[in-house]
N, C-alpha and C positions, 0 to 999 in steps of 0.2 A: 569800612571807614565812615560811612554816613551814620551808621548806628552808633559808633563811638562818639561822633559829634553830637548826636541827639542826647546820649547819656551825659556828656560833659555839660551841655546846655541845661539839662534837667538838674544836674548837681548844682549849678550856679543859681538857677531859679529857686529851687527848694531851700537853699541855704543862704540866700542873698542877704538877709538881715544879720546873719551871724558871721559872714565871711569878711576878711580883709585880705589884701594882697600880701601873702607871706610865702616863704619857700615851701612850706608844707602844702598850702593850697595849690601853688603852681605845680608841685610834683603830683598831687592828686589829679589835677587836670591832665597833665602829661600822661599819667597812667591810664586814665579813661580814654584818651585819644589814641594811645598806642596799643591798647589791649588787643591781643590776638593778631597783631601785625608785625611784631618783632620776632626774629628767629630765636632770640634768648628772652623768654618771658620775664626773667628776673631783671632785665634792663628797664622794664616799664616803671616809670616814676623815678628813675635814677638819672644822675648826670651821665651823659654819654662818654664812654671810655674808648670807643672804637669808631672808625669811619662808617658811615651808613650811606646807602643809596636807595632810591625809590624807583623800582622798575616801572616801565610803561608810564612815565610821568616826566614832564618837562622841568619840574622843580628839582634843583640840586642842592641838598643841604651843604652847609660849610664842611669842608674836608677834614679839618682838624677837630679832634674831640675836645671837649671842654677841659681847660686846664684849671678852671675855678674849683677849688676844693672847699669853698664855703658851703657847708650843708646847712 
């Protein structure tokens, strides 16, 4: 997880001049942060369609998957 955060930060630093906050950039960041952490690797960078939990952690994500279909 720490390495994923490092990669996301490097992505932001290396592309800072060219980036703006867009759905594409947010999905890229989410993909970097969730890489190798999700049971379904195809879910990285996508809107969540299923409930998730984080084991051995006090943080509990929202139970309902995203209903926002704006890609």
